[in-house]
C-alpha positions, -999 to +999 in steps of 0.1 A: -357-017-192-359-016-158-330-011-137-326-039-113-336-032-076-319-049-050-345-060-019-341-080+008-358-116+008-373-110+042-389-080+031-416-095+010-444-099+036-452-131+050-487-130+045-487-125+009-467-153+005-487-177+024-510-170+002-496-184-027-481-218-009-496-243-031-512-257+007-534-220+013-536-205-026-564-225-043-551-231-080-575-213-102-601-241-125-591-224-155-563-214-144-423-113-289-383-115-274-379-077-288-347-065-298-340-044-266-331-015-295-366-010-306-358+029-298-390+038-274-413+012-283-403-012-254-409-003-216-396+024-198-374+023-165-403+024-150-440+018-152-460+044-147-487+042-121-519+039-143-539+059-115-541+066-077-571+056-054-594+085-040-583+079+001-621+087+005-638+066-026-638+025-021-624+007-060-647-021-050-679+005-049-672+022-080-674+010-120-637+022-121-615+010-150-615-026-167-582-049-166-578-069-199-550-097-199-534-094-229-511-123-235-485-112-262-469-139-283-435-150-294-403-127-294-395-122-255-381-150-246-349-156-224-335-182-201-343-166-169-371-162-174-400-171-144-372-185-129-373-158-097-413-163-094-400-201-092-379-199-068-398-174-044-432-186-050-441-225-051-477-220-066-458-206-096-435-233-098-463-262-090-480-248-122-450-251-141-442-286-132-484-295-133-477-281-172-452-305-181-466-334-163-494-329-188-470-321-220-447-356-209-478-377-196-510-370-213-490-359-249-459-382-249-435-354-254-401-351-238-402-327-209-391-293-210-380-285-177-353-316-179-344-309-218-335-271-208-331-267-175-361-234-178-376-221-149-364-248-125-344-232-093-303-242-098-309-258-130-287-247-154-307-239-186-292-252-219-310-227-242-288-196-258-288-164-239-303-143-269-333-161-272-333-175-307-344-211-296-358-242-322-394-233-323-406-263-303-391-246-275-405-209-279-443-227-282-440-248-253-421-222-227-442-195-239-476-217-232-460-227-194-449-190-186-485-170-197-506-201-181-485-202-149-481-164-145-517-164-156-523-188-121-503-164-100-520-128-107-551-149-102-537-166-069-532-125-063-571-122-063-570-101-093-595-106-120-598-101-157-632-083-178-613-090-208-590-113-225-567-104-260-538-126-272-513-123-304-503-154-319-492-179-293-504-159-269-540-168-280-532-204-262-530-193-230-559-164-239-580-192-239-572-211-213-574-177-189-608-168-206-624-202-198-627-220-227-607-246-221-588-260-193-549-266-188-547-297-206-563-287-237-541-254-239-510-276-236-524-298-258-528-272-283-495-258-274-478-292-282-499-292-318-482-258-326-452-269-311-449-301-335-460-284-366-446-250-369-409-268-364-417-287-401-412-249-417-390-237-393-367-211-414-388-209-442-385-166-434-378-137-415-398-112-398-387-075-392-404-049-371-412-014-386-422+017-372-443+032-399-482+027-401-499+001-423-506+023-454-471+030-451-458-007-447-478-017-482-462+013-503-426-003-491-436-035-497-451-027-529-417-009-538-397-042-526-415-066-548-412-039-579-375-036-578-372-076-572-392-084-599-418-105-582-455-097-572-455-120-535-434-130-509-437-098-483-470-093-464-475-071-431-478-104-399-489-080-377-509-047-374-491-038-338-504-003-335-512+029-358-476+036-365-462-001-363-462-033-377-440-066-388-433-074-419-426-111-429-414-126-455-390-150-475-351-139-463-338-125-498-372-102-495-366-090-461-331-086-466-341-065-499-366-045-475-337-038-448-315-024-477-341-005-492-351+016-462-313+022-456-314+039-488-342+054-492-345+096-489-381+089-472-376+065-449-339+069-437-347+075-407-375+050-398-367+024-371-366-013-386-350-043-371-347-077-374-364-102-349-339-130-348-361-145-323-388-156-345-377-187-366-401-187-394-424-162-415-454-170-394-489-152-399-481-153-436-493-178-466-457-192-465-472-214-436-495-232-458-473-259-459-481-271-424-523-269-429-529-307-430-508-319-401-515-288-376-554-293-379-549-330-381-532-325-347-557-302-331-586-326-344-571-353-318-576-330-294-615-330-299-612-286-300-641-281-317-665-301-292-645-286-264-650-250-272-687-255-282-692-269-249-672-241-225-689-214-208-658-184-215-657-168-180-640-132-192-651-120-229-622-120-254-617-097-283-598-116-313-567-106-329-571-125-358-609-111-368-604-079-350-633-076-333-651-097-306-645-134-303-682-148-319-667-184-329-655-218-314-618-213-308-614-247-327-589-260-355-602-237-379-597-203-356-561-216-347-552-222-383-566-189-394-540-179-362-512-193-381-520-178-413-532-146-410-518-112-399-529-106-362-547-071-355-535-061-317-535-023-327-570-025-341-583-043-309-572-021-285-583+008-305-619-008-303-618-017-265-612+018-259-638+030-284-665+003-271-655+007-234-640+039-228-602+050-221-607+036-185-594+002-203-561-010-182-541-035-203-518-060-185-494-078-206-487-112-198-454-121-214-418-131-205-408-097-213-425-063-224-429-056-260-463-033-262-461-009-239-460+020-267-481+003-287-511+003-267-506+037-253-506+047-290-539+032-289-553+050-262-552+021-233-532+022-200-505-002-201-492-020-171-457-047-176-455-074-154-420-089-156-386-076-171-359-095-188-328-088-169-303-059-183-274-075-201-244-077-180-258-070-151-255-084-118-293-104-113-308-102-082-326-129-068-360-113-058-362-088-091-390-104-108-409-107-075-402-070-070-417-065-105-445-090-097-452-068-067-451-037-087-476-048-111-497-057-085-490-023-070-507-003-105-536-027-107-542-019-072-538+018-073-560+019-107-592+008-087-588-031-095-606-056-068-585-083-052-600-112-036-572-108-009-580-088+022-573-052+016-551-051+045-527-075+031-519-057+002-515-024+021-488-044+040-475-052+009-470-017-008-459-001+024-431-029+026-424-020-012-422+017-009-401+009+020-380-011-006-374+013-028 
């Protein structure tokens, strides 16, 4: 986790802030808390620069790397997420509030902001610091922050060539790629939140630093010793060397005990993910199929998916290949029931598009840095959770946003903002470090 850096508020260039003012910036039309102890699989103290501009080369005139916006799913939520951005950037807060307006006025659900105090500057958040929240709050808050982070990145002038999503991150992915608008995205999030709450507590998930083949062997051994034939599944294929396993609580406990006592796997890193309140991406989700599909059908999602003209090419973590079907009710049910294949699609992106692929992780806290690098792609993080016990610097998330912009700019990505505006921003950023 990155160290907190104290930067005086006036060091943020007014020219860039003006671009983000709701009167000056145009809102784009379309427009897992992992445990911090993930032993080398979380973010480094400072995300390394993904590349450096050649002083004699204009990035706008070369093919350069391609940007993939990665909307990572549940697990990284925390009470302070997005609050500093909301304090500094009016357009970010306006986007958050618009999400909430749609939730209440269009879908008739209680306001997330009023109920919890999330995101609102000066408000006290009622949700606990561990991130173990009711599933309803997890899903809705993730949709809010990912949609609004994408709005903010777009207002900085960056565009993605590709988009991927994992788990509930596919909701914002569909919005960012132009498959549907903000109102539909919030409706999908509401459908997820309402129906998933019906199976809350049906199981647990652990992260294990093993290959898929090793994970299957471990699962088979645990099931054999328990005298059952099912109840544990690989729920996410993160990378060639990391998976998530989900299942019933007794079998997850048995699996952790098996790892501790195994001569072969006793040194394997494994951690329960308490922030995941159900056995997502497993057959244990089957009881909600009918209400889930009914909730999505009320959005006329099938029609919207067929009619939309996507702006960004999508790689599906459910199908493990380029998206070649609508993001309709059947697709999102597959999202609930089937395992995600994040590692597979990142490797396919690198294979199909070359090693110049850069993934920008859009989440409340980076979780996939090492997994992305294991798959052969370059990585840029966005915002990070404050270190436990540290004094929170009110400009911290804003500095992280500018660091991400610097990494993208240095990698050769074109921004629609004037080049001199970014040069001024980066000079001041370096002066603050």
